[in-house]
N, C-alpha and C positions, 0 to 999 in steps of 0.2 A: 251204575255208571252209564251215562248217555254218551253217544258219540255221533259225530258228523264227519264224514270223509268226502272231500270234494276233489275231483280230478277235472282239470280244465286244460284242454289243448291250447298251447300258445297261439297257434294260427287259426283256431276255430273256437273262439270262446263261448259261442252259443251252444256248443256241443258238450257242455260240461256234464259230469255224472255225479250223483250224490248217493252215498251209501250211509244209512243212518238207522238207528233204532228208535227214532222219535216219530210220533204220529205226524202224518203229512199236514194236518190242520194246525199243528203246534210248531212246525218247523220254522216258519217265518218269525214268530215271536221269539223263539230260542235264538235264532241268528241275530235278531235285534238286541237281545241281551248280551250276546257275545260281543257285538260291536260296541255297546255301551261300556263293557268291561275293558275295552282297548283304548278308550278315550283318555287323553291326558298322559299317555305313556311316552310322550316325546316323539321327536322326528327320527328318521332313519335314513341316512344318506348313502347307505350301502348300495352297490350296484346289483341290480336284479340278476338272478341266476340265468344262465343260458341253457334252459332245459326245454324239451319238446312239450312236456305235460307238467303243469303246475299242480302240486298236491298240497291240500290244506287239511290237517287233522285237528279236530276239535274234540276235547273230552270235557265232560261236565259232570262234576260230582255234587249233586244237590244236597247231600248230607252235610257238606262243608262249604257250600256256596263257592266252589272252586271251578274256575274255567281255565283250561290250558289250551293254547293254540300253538301248533307246530306246523311248519311248512318247509318246502324246498325252494321257495321263491328268492331267498337271500335278502329280502327287503320287507320290513314290517308294514310299510305303507301299501306295497303291492298286495300283501296278504290281506290286509283290511279291505282294499279295493275289490279283491276277488270275492270276499264274503259279502260286501255290499252289492256287487253285481248279481250274485246268485240270489240273494234275498230279494232284490228287485224283481228278478225273473219269476221267482216263486210267487210273489205278490201279484204279478201280472197274470200268471196262470190261474190263481185263485179267483181273481176278479172276472176272468173270462168264463168261469164255470157257472 
């Protein structure tokens, strides 16, 4: 089972933290797969949670091609936006190396 745990301070989004068991060079591709899996799941008009730190937990079971995303954001669009932001920052870091 693979996992990605993202913690992002609401007031300092560039200071996000990632805990994962995925190799760094594969992380961006895996996040892109997660984003593709969320496409077409509809809109979410829920009000985002008022928390100081957003947390997104992603688990990936490759044996069943199962991706599960759980968060404390209160809004699926916000959760997807956090994943997109983190993936973009990872890609930027990789291109700077």
